[in-house]
N, C-alpha and C positions, 0 to 999 in steps of 0.2 A: 844518115851517117855512114851506113855500110857502103852506099854508093860513092861517097867521098873517098872511101878507102880503096876504091877500084874494084869492088866486089859486087856481085848481084845476089839477090835472094828475096825471100819473103819473111815477114815477122808476124808471129802470133803472140797474143797476150793471154796468159793463163793466170787466173786469179785464185789464190789460196787465202785462207783466213788471215794469215799474218804476212804473206809475201805476194809480190807480183813477179811473174816470170815472163820475160820477153824472150821467146824462142825464135832464133833465126835459122831458117832452112836455106842452105847455100851449097853450091858445089865447091866453094872456096873455103871450106871449113878448116882445112889444115893451115891455111894462111892466117885466118882469124883466131884460131885456137893457139897456135904456136906450140913450142916444145913444153911439155908438162903443163899446158894451159896458161903459160905466162902471158901471152898476148890477150887471151880472154880475160885474165885478171886485170890487165892494164885497161882493156876496153870497159870493164865494169867500173873501174876507178874513174875513168874519164866521164862516163855517163853519170855517175854519182855526183861528180863535181858540177856537171852541167845542170843537174836537177837542183843541187844546193844553190846554185847561182840564180836559177829561175824561180824557185820556191823556198826562199831562205827560212821562213817560219815553219814550214812543214818538213824540212829535210830530215830532221832527227826521227820523225815518226814513219818515214817511208822506208820500207824494206823491199828491195827489188833486186832481181838478178837478170843479167843478160846471158843467155845460153846459146851455144852454137851447135846445131845438129844433135841436141840432147846430150852433149858432152858432160855438162854439170849434173844433169839428171842421173846419168850413169855413175858418176863419181859419188853422188849422194847415196845411191843404192849400195855401192861398194863399201862406203863408210858404215852404213847401217848394218850390212852383213858382217863386217869386221866387229862392230859393237856386239852383235848377237853372239858371234862365235866366241869372243872374249868373255862375254857373260857366262856362256856355257862352261868355259874353262874355269872361271871363278867358282861357279856352282860345284863343279866336279872335284876340283882340287882344294876348295875352301881356302884359297890363297889369292891375294890381290894380283891384278894384272896392270902393269904400267904400259900405256900405249905410246906410240911414237909421237914426237912433237907435231902439233896441228895448229891450224889457224883458229881464230875465235869461232868462225862459222862452223868449221868441222867439229870443234868441241861441242858446240850447241847441238849439233845433230846427234852426237854420241849421248849426251845427257838426255835429250828428248826421247831418243829411241829406247833407252834403258829405264825410263820411268815405268814401263810396263812390267818390270821385274821387281816385285816387292821385297825380295830377299837380297837385293844388291843395292849398293850406294855408289855414286860416282862423285869424283872430286877433281877439280883442275888444280894442278901444281906446277911449279916452275915459273920462270921469268922469261918475258920476251919471246924470242924465237924457239926457246926450249920448253914452252908451256905445253902441257900434255894432260890427258885424262888418266886418272887411276881408278880402276874398278875394284871395289872391295865387297866381300861377303858381309852380311849383317850377323 
């Protein structure tokens, strides 16, 4: 598929317990990632639709991501760092912190990261594009 887009590179598959990561290594990363990762999001959407068409009965159980030059991996680490920093603020000030609106995937990362904090609870609030995580002290 990358070849059809006029780009060259190699693809590695990384298996995690709940996800598959297809990591593309290419010199054309900027073209494939796009501004703020918009093209990469579109690429993930197209690949998901292809998988759904090829494996309709398994599509809901498959969690996978296409990453370009570790762009998504770095974003995940940034989100985890933000979650931990926000948790520290909640602990110190004993007040809830409302995070910026995030995608469902980003919110899942926040919730999963903060399960290691027994004195903090997370909750998703809002609707649609304004949905966000609120971190609260217990």
